N, CA, C and O atoms as a GROMACS GRO file, in nm:
protein
  452
    1MET      N    1  -2.102  -0.774   1.744
    1MET     CA    2  -2.075  -0.906   1.714
    1MET      C    3  -1.980  -0.972   1.843
    1MET      O    4  -1.880  -0.909   1.879
    2SER      N    5  -2.008  -1.074   1.896
    2SER     CA    6  -1.904  -1.121   2.001
    2SER      C    7  -1.791  -1.176   1.932
    2SER      O    8  -1.784  -1.207   1.812
    3TRP      N    9  -1.681  -1.189   2.042
    3TRP     CA   10  -1.584  -1.234   2.008
    3TRP      C   11  -1.573  -1.390   1.941
    3TRP      O   12  -1.481  -1.428   1.869
    4LYS      N   13  -1.678  -1.460   1.979
    4LYS     CA   14  -1.723  -1.619   1.937
    4LYS      C   15  -1.735  -1.624   1.796
    4LYS      O   16  -1.699  -1.720   1.729
    5SER      N   17  -1.792  -1.508   1.746
    5SER     CA   18  -1.865  -1.517   1.617
    5SER      C   19  -1.752  -1.483   1.535
    5SER      O   20  -1.777  -1.512   1.418
    6LYS      N   21  -1.613  -1.421   1.551
    6LYS     CA   22  -1.533  -1.375   1.462
    6LYS      C   23  -1.436  -1.500   1.459
    6LYS      O   24  -1.399  -1.566   1.556
    7ARG      N   25  -1.398  -1.520   1.305
    7ARG     CA   26  -1.297  -1.636   1.269
    7ARG      C   27  -1.141  -1.561   1.316
    7ARG      O   28  -1.110  -1.447   1.281
    8ILE      N   29  -1.074  -1.631   1.383
    8ILE     CA   30  -0.952  -1.572   1.430
    8ILE      C   31  -0.869  -1.603   1.311
    8ILE      O   32  -0.777  -1.522   1.301
    9ILE      N   33  -0.870  -1.696   1.214
    9ILE     CA   34  -0.802  -1.726   1.104
    9ILE      C   35  -0.794  -1.628   0.976
    9ILE      O   36  -0.722  -1.641   0.877
   10ASP      N   37  -0.898  -1.514   1.006
   10ASP     CA   38  -0.929  -1.466   0.896
   10ASP      C   39  -0.822  -1.317   0.910
   10ASP      O   40  -0.800  -1.245   1.007
   11ALA      N   41  -0.774  -1.312   0.776
   11ALA     CA   42  -0.651  -1.202   0.752
   11ALA      C   43  -0.732  -1.079   0.634
   11ALA      O   44  -0.687  -1.064   0.520
   12GLN      N   45  -0.808  -1.029   0.667
   12GLN     CA   46  -0.912  -0.952   0.559
   12GLN      C   47  -0.806  -0.849   0.545
   12GLN      O   48  -0.735  -0.811   0.639
   13TYR      N   49  -0.798  -0.806   0.429
   13TYR     CA   50  -0.741  -0.647   0.361
   13TYR      C   51  -0.848  -0.598   0.293
   13TYR      O   52  -0.912  -0.662   0.210
   14ALA      N   53  -0.874  -0.458   0.336
   14ALA     CA   54  -0.960  -0.384   0.253
   14ALA      C   55  -0.880  -0.323   0.114
   14ALA      O   56  -0.758  -0.324   0.110
   15THR      N   57  -0.948  -0.280   0.023
   15THR     CA   58  -0.888  -0.260  -0.112
   15THR      C   59  -0.926  -0.117  -0.129
   15THR      O   60  -1.006  -0.076  -0.046
   16ALA      N   61  -0.886  -0.035  -0.216
   16ALA     CA   62  -0.946   0.102  -0.242
   16ALA      C   63  -1.039   0.080  -0.379
   16ALA      O   64  -1.090   0.175  -0.439
   17THR      N   65  -1.051  -0.024  -0.411
   17THR     CA   66  -1.149  -0.073  -0.523
   17THR      C   67  -1.297  -0.074  -0.522
   17THR      O   68  -1.328  -0.191  -0.502
   18LEU      N   69  -1.398  -0.007  -0.532
   18LEU     CA   70  -1.523  -0.006  -0.534
   18LEU      C   71  -1.572  -0.085  -0.623
   18LEU      O   72  -1.538  -0.080  -0.741
   19TYR      N   73  -1.684  -0.193  -0.564
   19TYR     CA   74  -1.727  -0.310  -0.651
   19TYR      C   75  -1.852  -0.213  -0.690
   19TYR      O   76  -1.904  -0.129  -0.616
   20THR      N   77  -1.890  -0.245  -0.831
   20THR     CA   78  -2.003  -0.174  -0.905
   20THR      C   79  -2.125  -0.216  -0.882
   20THR      O   80  -2.222  -0.154  -0.925
   21GLU      N   81  -2.136  -0.338  -0.803
   21GLU     CA   82  -2.298  -0.350  -0.778
   21GLU      C   83  -2.328  -0.317  -0.651
   21GLU      O   84  -2.243  -0.290  -0.566
   22GLN      N   85  -2.460  -0.318  -0.631
   22GLN     CA   86  -2.503  -0.249  -0.492
   22GLN      C   87  -2.548  -0.371  -0.398
   22GLN      O   88  -2.626  -0.452  -0.448
   23GLY      N   89  -2.504  -0.392  -0.266
   23GLY     CA   90  -2.530  -0.439  -0.180
   23GLY      C   91  -2.642  -0.469  -0.106
   23GLY      O   92  -2.725  -0.384  -0.140
   24VAL      N   93  -2.691  -0.540  -0.023
   24VAL     CA   94  -2.832  -0.551   0.052
   24VAL      C   95  -2.865  -0.396   0.102
   24VAL      O   96  -2.792  -0.322   0.167
   25GLY      N   97  -2.968  -0.376   0.063
   25GLY     CA   98  -3.034  -0.248   0.095
   25GLY      C   99  -2.934  -0.119  -0.009
   25GLY      O  100  -2.923   0.000   0.023
   26HIS      N  101  -2.888  -0.165  -0.098
   26HIS     CA  102  -2.815  -0.075  -0.196
   26HIS      C  103  -2.700   0.000  -0.143
   26HIS      O  104  -2.664   0.114  -0.172
   27GLN      N  105  -2.644  -0.089  -0.052
   27GLN     CA  106  -2.507  -0.031   0.026
   27GLN      C  107  -2.393  -0.029  -0.076
   27GLN      O  108  -2.381  -0.113  -0.165
   28PRO      N  109  -2.311   0.072  -0.057
   28PRO     CA  110  -2.189   0.064  -0.179
   28PRO      C  111  -2.116  -0.027  -0.108
   28PRO      O  112  -2.141  -0.060   0.009
   29LEU      N  113  -2.027  -0.068  -0.175
   29LEU     CA  114  -1.926  -0.203  -0.128
   29LEU      C  115  -1.813  -0.165  -0.203
   29LEU      O  116  -1.814  -0.100  -0.307
   30MET      N  117  -1.690  -0.223  -0.128
   30MET     CA  118  -1.547  -0.247  -0.178
   30MET      C  119  -1.517  -0.362  -0.179
   30MET      O  120  -1.588  -0.437  -0.111
   31LEU      N  121  -1.412  -0.414  -0.249
   31LEU     CA  122  -1.369  -0.541  -0.264
   31LEU      C  123  -1.252  -0.517  -0.145
   31LEU      O  124  -1.194  -0.416  -0.105
   32GLY      N  125  -1.246  -0.682  -0.100
   32GLY     CA  126  -1.147  -0.696   0.019
   32GLY      C  127  -1.097  -0.847  -0.034
   32GLY      O  128  -1.151  -0.921  -0.116
   33VAL      N  129  -0.980  -0.866   0.042
   33VAL     CA  130  -0.885  -0.983  -0.003
   33VAL      C  131  -0.846  -1.066   0.139
   33VAL      O  132  -0.760  -1.034   0.221
   34ASN      N  133  -0.927  -1.173   0.143
   34ASN     CA  134  -0.886  -1.273   0.278
   34ASN      C  135  -0.766  -1.317   0.226
   34ASN      O  136  -0.782  -1.366   0.114
   35PHE      N  137  -0.626  -1.320   0.273
   35PHE     CA  138  -0.519  -1.373   0.262
   35PHE      C  139  -0.537  -1.512   0.321
   35PHE      O  140  -0.485  -1.602   0.256
   36ALA      N  141  -0.613  -1.550   0.451
   36ALA     CA  142  -0.607  -1.675   0.469
   36ALA      C  143  -0.672  -1.793   0.425
   36ALA      O  144  -0.625  -1.907   0.437
   37ASN      N  145  -0.815  -1.752   0.358
   37ASN     CA  146  -0.873  -1.851   0.276
   37ASN      C  147  -0.830  -1.803   0.110
   37ASN      O  148  -0.860  -1.890   0.028
   38GLU      N  149  -0.771  -1.693   0.058
   38GLU     CA  150  -0.773  -1.662  -0.056
   38GLU      C  151  -0.890  -1.640  -0.119
   38GLU      O  152  -0.902  -1.684  -0.233
   39ARG      N  153  -0.986  -1.575  -0.063
   39ARG     CA  154  -1.094  -1.522  -0.130
   39ARG      C  155  -1.090  -1.386  -0.126
   39ARG      O  156  -1.033  -1.318  -0.040
   40ILE      N  157  -1.166  -1.338  -0.243
   40ILE     CA  158  -1.183  -1.180  -0.303
   40ILE      C  159  -1.334  -1.162  -0.284
   40ILE      O  160  -1.409  -1.220  -0.362
   41LYS      N  161  -1.387  -1.081  -0.180
   41LYS     CA  162  -1.536  -1.048  -0.161
   41LYS      C  163  -1.563  -0.913  -0.172
   41LYS      O  164  -1.466  -0.838  -0.164
   42ALA      N  165  -1.678  -0.862  -0.189
   42ALA     CA  166  -1.736  -0.755  -0.163
   42ALA      C  167  -1.785  -0.726  -0.014
   42ALA      O  168  -1.851  -0.809   0.047
   43TYR      N  169  -1.753  -0.614   0.036
   43TYR     CA  170  -1.779  -0.574   0.165
   43TYR      C  171  -1.844  -0.467   0.175
   43TYR      O  172  -1.796  -0.374   0.111
   44PRO      N  173  -1.961  -0.440   0.249
   44PRO     CA  174  -2.003  -0.315   0.279
   44PRO      C  175  -1.923  -0.209   0.337
   44PRO      O  176  -1.858  -0.233   0.439
   45ILE      N  177  -1.922  -0.085   0.278
   45ILE     CA  178  -1.820   0.033   0.308
   45ILE      C  179  -1.855   0.070   0.467
   45ILE      O  180  -1.774   0.104   0.552
   46SER      N  181  -1.984   0.054   0.480
   46SER     CA  182  -2.028   0.119   0.633
   46SER      C  183  -2.062   0.026   0.705
   46SER      O  184  -2.167   0.031   0.769
   47HIS      N  185  -1.983  -0.078   0.709
   47HIS     CA  186  -2.001  -0.236   0.790
   47HIS      C  187  -1.947  -0.159   0.947
   47HIS      O  188  -1.842  -0.095   0.954
   48LYS      N  189  -2.026  -0.178   1.047
   48LYS     CA  190  -1.990  -0.129   1.169
   48LYS      C  191  -1.902  -0.220   1.254
   48LYS      O  192  -1.825  -0.180   1.341
   49THR      N  193  -1.924  -0.371   1.213
   49THR     CA  194  -1.883  -0.455   1.307
   49THR      C  195  -1.751  -0.517   1.253
   49THR      O  196  -1.677  -0.581   1.327
   50LEU      N  197  -1.724  -0.498   1.123
   50LEU     CA  198  -1.611  -0.590   1.047
   50LEU      C  199  -1.476  -0.493   1.064
   50LEU      O  200  -1.470  -0.372   1.042
   51SER      N  201  -1.371  -0.580   1.106
   51SER     CA  202  -1.254  -0.512   1.113
   51SER      C  203  -1.170  -0.588   0.997
   51SER      O  204  -1.171  -0.708   0.971
   52MET      N  205  -1.098  -0.484   0.935
   52MET     CA  206  -0.998  -0.528   0.839
   52MET      C  207  -0.876  -0.470   0.862
   52MET      O  208  -0.865  -0.371   0.934
   53CYS      N  209  -0.760  -0.535   0.793
   53CYS     CA  210  -0.622  -0.444   0.783
   53CYS      C  211  -0.595  -0.374   0.661
   53CYS      O  212  -0.639  -0.411   0.552
   54PHE      N  213  -0.524  -0.272   0.679
   54PHE     CA  214  -0.515  -0.149   0.588
   54PHE      C  215  -0.344  -0.151   0.593
   54PHE      O  216  -0.279  -0.141   0.697
   55MET      N  217  -0.286  -0.165   0.453
   55MET     CA  218  -0.155  -0.123   0.458
   55MET      C  219  -0.140  -0.024   0.352
   55MET      O  220  -0.166  -0.042   0.234
   56SER      N  221  -0.094   0.087   0.410
   56SER     CA  222  -0.050   0.228   0.329
   56SER      C  223   0.086   0.194   0.235
   56SER      O  224   0.189   0.138   0.274
   57VAL      N  225   0.058   0.240   0.116
   57VAL     CA  226   0.176   0.236   0.022
   57VAL      C  227   0.230   0.349  -0.028
   57VAL      O  228   0.169   0.395  -0.125
   58LYS      N  229   0.332   0.413   0.011
   58LYS     CA  230   0.363   0.541  -0.041
   58LYS      C  231   0.407   0.560  -0.183
   58LYS      O  232   0.370   0.653  -0.255
   59ASN      N  233   0.497   0.457  -0.221
   59ASN     CA  234   0.545   0.472  -0.327
   59ASN      C  235   0.434   0.443  -0.459
   59ASN      O  236   0.365   0.342  -0.473
   60PRO      N  237   0.442   0.584  -0.566
   60PRO     CA  238   0.329   0.578  -0.661
   60PRO      C  239   0.365   0.428  -0.750
   60PRO      O  240   0.277   0.382  -0.824
   61ASN      N  241   0.452   0.382  -0.742
   61ASN     CA  242   0.496   0.278  -0.854
   61ASN      C  243   0.431   0.142  -0.804
   61ASN      O  244   0.424   0.045  -0.880
   62TYR      N  245   0.386   0.137  -0.683
   62TYR     CA  246   0.331  -0.007  -0.642
   62TYR      C  247   0.268  -0.041  -0.736
   62TYR      O  248   0.208   0.034  -0.813
   63GLY      N  249   0.276  -0.175  -0.743
   63GLY     CA  250   0.160  -0.237  -0.799
   63GLY      C  251   0.171  -0.243  -0.959
   63GLY      O  252   0.091  -0.308  -1.026
   64LYS      N  253   0.273  -0.173  -1.012
   64LYS     CA  254   0.278  -0.159  -1.134
   64LYS      C  255   0.348  -0.292  -1.185
   64LYS      O  256   0.419  -0.356  -1.108
   65ASN      N  257   0.325  -0.331  -1.316
   65ASN     CA  258   0.393  -0.442  -1.367
   65ASN      C  259   0.442  -0.436  -1.508
   65ASN      O  260   0.399  -0.335  -1.563
   66ASP      N  261   0.510  -0.502  -1.579
   66ASP     CA  262   0.576  -0.519  -1.712
   66ASP      C  263   0.589  -0.644  -1.782
   66ASP      O  264   0.696  -0.688  -1.824
   67PHE      N  265   0.460  -0.707  -1.795
   67PHE     CA  266   0.433  -0.810  -1.851
   67PHE      C  267   0.498  -0.871  -1.983
   67PHE      O  268   0.452  -0.819  -2.084
   68HIS      N  269   0.590  -0.965  -2.006
   68HIS     CA  270   0.641  -0.988  -2.107
   68HIS      C  271   0.615  -1.167  -2.156
   68HIS      O  272   0.644  -1.263  -2.083
   69TYR      N  273   0.556  -1.176  -2.291
   69TYR     CA  274   0.522  -1.307  -2.355
   69TYR      C  275   0.657  -1.361  -2.348
   69TYR      O  276   0.726  -1.272  -2.399
   70ASN      N  277   0.727  -1.450  -2.317
   70ASN     CA  278   0.843  -1.530  -2.347
   70ASN      C  279   0.860  -1.614  -2.462
   70ASN      O  280   0.970  -1.642  -2.509
   71GLY      N  281   0.747  -1.656  -2.507
   71GLY     CA  282   0.754  -1.721  -2.657
   71GLY      C  283   0.740  -1.869  -2.609
   71GLY      O  284   0.729  -1.956  -2.695
   72ASN      N  285   0.739  -1.899  -2.493
   72ASN     CA  286   0.728  -2.047  -2.453
   72ASN      C  287   0.633  -2.095  -2.355
   72ASN      O  288   0.654  -2.176  -2.266
   73ARG      N  289   0.518  -2.028  -2.387
   73ARG     CA  290   0.378  -2.030  -2.316
   73ARG      C  291   0.394  -1.995  -2.187
   73ARG      O  292   0.317  -2.048  -2.107
   74ALA      N  293   0.486  -1.909  -2.141
   74ALA     CA  294   0.467  -1.863  -2.008
   74ALA      C  295   0.480  -1.697  -2.031
   74ALA      O  296   0.493  -1.657  -2.147
   75ILE      N  297   0.478  -1.605  -1.925
   75ILE     CA  298   0.459  -1.457  -1.928
   75ILE      C  299   0.549  -1.442  -1.768
   75ILE      O  300   0.534  -1.514  -1.669
   76THR      N  301   0.643  -1.324  -1.785
   76THR     CA  302   0.720  -1.287  -1.725
   76THR      C  303   0.692  -1.170  -1.651
   76THR      O  304   0.694  -1.082  -1.737
   77ASP      N  305   0.665  -1.113  -1.532
   77ASP     CA  306   0.664  -0.989  -1.495
   77ASP      C  307   0.818  -0.949  -1.462
   77ASP      O  308   0.884  -0.995  -1.369
   78ARG      N  309   0.868  -0.840  -1.574
   78ARG     CA  310   0.978  -0.800  -1.554
   78ARG      C  311   1.037  -0.730  -1.390
   78ARG      O  312   1.155  -0.731  -1.353
   79ILE      N  313   0.942  -0.685  -1.326
   79ILE     CA  314   0.957  -0.593  -1.247
   79ILE      C  315   0.968  -0.690  -1.125
   79ILE      O  316   1.070  -0.681  -1.056
   80THR      N  317   0.891  -0.762  -1.099
   80THR     CA  318   0.850  -0.864  -0.974
   80THR      C  319   0.943  -0.994  -1.018
   80THR      O  320   0.975  -1.059  -0.919
   81GLY      N  321   0.991  -1.042  -1.132
   81GLY     CA  322   1.070  -1.171  -1.154
   81GLY      C  323   0.938  -1.274  -1.160
   81GLY      O  324   0.966  -1.388  -1.199
   82LEU      N  325   0.820  -1.253  -1.130
   82LEU     CA  326   0.730  -1.388  -1.124
   82LEU      C  327   0.697  -1.440  -1.238
   82LEU      O  328   0.718  -1.359  -1.329
   83MET      N  329   0.652  -1.547  -1.276
   83MET     CA  330   0.638  -1.601  -1.405
   83MET      C  331   0.505  -1.695  -1.402
   83MET      O  332   0.488  -1.764  -1.302
   84TRP      N  333   0.407  -1.700  -1.509
   84TRP     CA  334   0.292  -1.742  -1.502
   84TRP      C  335   0.294  -1.829  -1.649
   84TRP      O  336   0.349  -1.788  -1.751
   85MET      N  337   0.234  -1.938  -1.639
   85MET     CA  338   0.186  -1.995  -1.765
   85MET      C  339   0.070  -1.914  -1.855
   85MET      O  340  -0.030  -1.867  -1.801
   86LYS      N  341   0.089  -1.906  -1.957
   86LYS     CA  342  -0.019  -1.823  -2.018
   86LYS      C  343  -0.154  -1.866  -2.008
   86LYS      O  344  -0.252  -1.791  -1.996
   87TYR      N  345  -0.155  -2.001  -2.014
   87TYR     CA  346  -0.280  -2.104  -1.998
   87TYR      C  347  -0.280  -2.181  -1.879
   87TYR      O  348  -0.194  -2.265  -1.854
   88ASP      N  349  -0.387  -2.151  -1.798
   88ASP     CA  350  -0.390  -2.255  -1.691
   88ASP      C  351  -0.502  -2.338  -1.721
   88ASP      O  352  -0.572  -2.334  -1.822
   89SER      N  353  -0.515  -2.438  -1.587
   89SER     CA  354  -0.616  -2.524  -1.600
   89SER      C  355  -0.761  -2.496  -1.595
   89SER      O  356  -0.841  -2.585  -1.624
   90GLY      N  357  -0.794  -2.391  -1.565
   90GLY     CA  358  -0.913  -2.294  -1.569
   90GLY      C  359  -0.934  -2.277  -1.730
   90GLY      O  360  -1.038  -2.323  -1.778
   91TYR      N  361  -0.863  -2.229  -1.796
   91TYR     CA  362  -0.871  -2.177  -1.931
   91TYR      C  363  -0.905  -2.304  -2.021
   91TYR      O  364  -0.992  -2.308  -2.108
   92LEU      N  365  -0.817  -2.409  -1.982
   92LEU     CA  366  -0.846  -2.551  -2.046
   92LEU      C  367  -0.961  -2.617  -1.992
   92LEU      O  368  -0.994  -2.729  -2.033
   93LYS      N  369  -1.030  -2.552  -1.898
   93LYS     CA  370  -1.146  -2.645  -1.814
   93LYS      C  371  -1.106  -2.790  -1.788
   93LYS      O  372  -1.180  -2.885  -1.810
   94ALA      N  373  -0.987  -2.797  -1.740
   94ALA     CA  374  -0.909  -2.942  -1.746
   94ALA      C  375  -1.017  -3.029  -1.638
   94ALA      O  376  -1.032  -2.956  -1.540
   95GLY      N  377  -1.079  -3.128  -1.625
   95GLY     CA  378  -1.154  -3.199  -1.567
   95GLY      C  379  -1.051  -3.350  -1.517
   95GLY      O  380  -0.937  -3.365  -1.560
   96PHE      N  381  -1.111  -3.440  -1.433
   96PHE     CA  382  -1.018  -3.538  -1.390
   96PHE      C  383  -0.917  -3.579  -1.481
   96PHE      O  384  -0.797  -3.592  -1.459
   97ARG      N  385  -0.997  -3.603  -1.616
   97ARG     CA  386  -0.903  -3.678  -1.725
   97ARG      C  387  -0.809  -3.621  -1.766
   97ARG      O  388  -0.700  -3.674  -1.788
   98LYS      N  389  -0.847  -3.468  -1.787
   98LYS     CA  390  -0.764  -3.392  -1.843
   98LYS      C  391  -0.636  -3.335  -1.741
   98LYS      O  392  -0.541  -3.263  -1.771
   99ASP      N  393  -0.663  -3.380  -1.643
   99ASP     CA  394  -0.530  -3.336  -1.530
   99ASP      C  395  -0.433  -3.373  -1.558
   99ASP      O  396  -0.347  -3.286  -1.542
  100VAL      N  397  -0.388  -3.484  -1.604
  100VAL     CA  398  -0.315  -3.554  -1.633
  100VAL      C  399  -0.206  -3.473  -1.735
  100VAL      O  400  -0.088  -3.446  -1.715
  101GLY      N  401  -0.296  -3.445  -1.858
  101GLY     CA  402  -0.230  -3.350  -1.956
  101GLY      C  403  -0.181  -3.245  -1.913
  101GLY      O  404  -0.069  -3.210  -1.951
  102TRP      N  405  -0.278  -3.147  -1.793
  102TRP     CA  406  -0.232  -3.049  -1.750
  102TRP      C  407  -0.090  -3.055  -1.662
  102TRP      O  408   0.004  -2.975  -1.666
  103SER      N  409  -0.100  -3.152  -1.596
  103SER     CA  410   0.058  -3.177  -1.538
  103SER      C  411   0.176  -3.206  -1.637
  103SER      O  412   0.289  -3.169  -1.604
  104GLY      N  413   0.163  -3.252  -1.722
  104GLY     CA  414   0.274  -3.273  -1.805
  104GLY      C  415   0.282  -3.122  -1.885
  104GLY      O  416   0.392  -3.088  -1.931
  105GLU      N  417   0.173  -3.040  -1.900
  105GLU     CA  418   0.206  -2.913  -1.968
  105GLU      C  419   0.292  -2.850  -1.863
  105GLU      O  420   0.397  -2.803  -1.906
  106LYS      N  421   0.266  -2.836  -1.710
  106LYS     CA  422   0.359  -2.789  -1.606
  106LYS      C  423   0.484  -2.840  -1.634
  106LYS      O  424   0.561  -2.745  -1.654
  107LEU      N  425   0.544  -2.954  -1.644
  107LEU     CA  426   0.645  -3.007  -1.667
  107LEU      C  427   0.720  -2.941  -1.794
  107LEU      O  428   0.833  -2.893  -1.788
  108TRP      N  429   0.648  -2.946  -1.897
  108TRP     CA  430   0.699  -2.903  -2.004
  108TRP      C  431   0.737  -2.743  -1.982
  108TRP      O  432   0.852  -2.707  -2.007
  109ILE      N  433   0.668  -2.676  -1.947
  109ILE     CA  434   0.701  -2.519  -1.890
  109ILE      C  435   0.836  -2.518  -1.802
  109ILE      O  436   0.927  -2.441  -1.832
  110GLY      N  437   0.846  -2.592  -1.711
  110GLY     CA  438   0.940  -2.624  -1.652
  110GLY      C  439   1.066  -2.634  -1.717
  110GLY      O  440   1.155  -2.550  -1.705
  111ARG      N  441   1.070  -2.728  -1.780
  111ARG     CA  442   1.201  -2.737  -1.890
  111ARG      C  443   1.258  -2.647  -1.960
  111ARG      O  444   1.379  -2.639  -1.982
  112GLN      N  445   1.141  -2.549  -2.014
  112GLN     CA  446   1.160  -2.462  -2.142
  112GLN      C  447   1.238  -2.318  -2.023
  112GLN      O  448   1.305  -2.226  -2.070
  113ILE      N  449   1.212  -2.329  -1.901
  113ILE     CA  450   1.273  -2.199  -1.817
  113ILE      C  451   1.436  -2.202  -1.794
  113ILE      O  452   1.492  -2.111  -1.733
   0.00000   0.00000   0.00000
């Protein structure tokens, strides 16, 4: 693969998660995350020209969460402090007309926090 065919913006990270489906030619696959375009894809494990970044994590507690439902349609991870709405626009299958309601829901959650 020449340098011209590589996308410089890519920031692909390999994971230790194997994908349960087989790839072309029944190749084993692993999941990878591209943080530049926010995509999760399955990549062949034996790909010879694909380069990815790896981050080694020594702490066995890495990636553990303590999710708590706040009772106000929001969920908090007590370890990271991050908060999510219990239901998002994907769950509501919001289309163009429903987007206005979805925006209002976000404002409601914001006032409850």
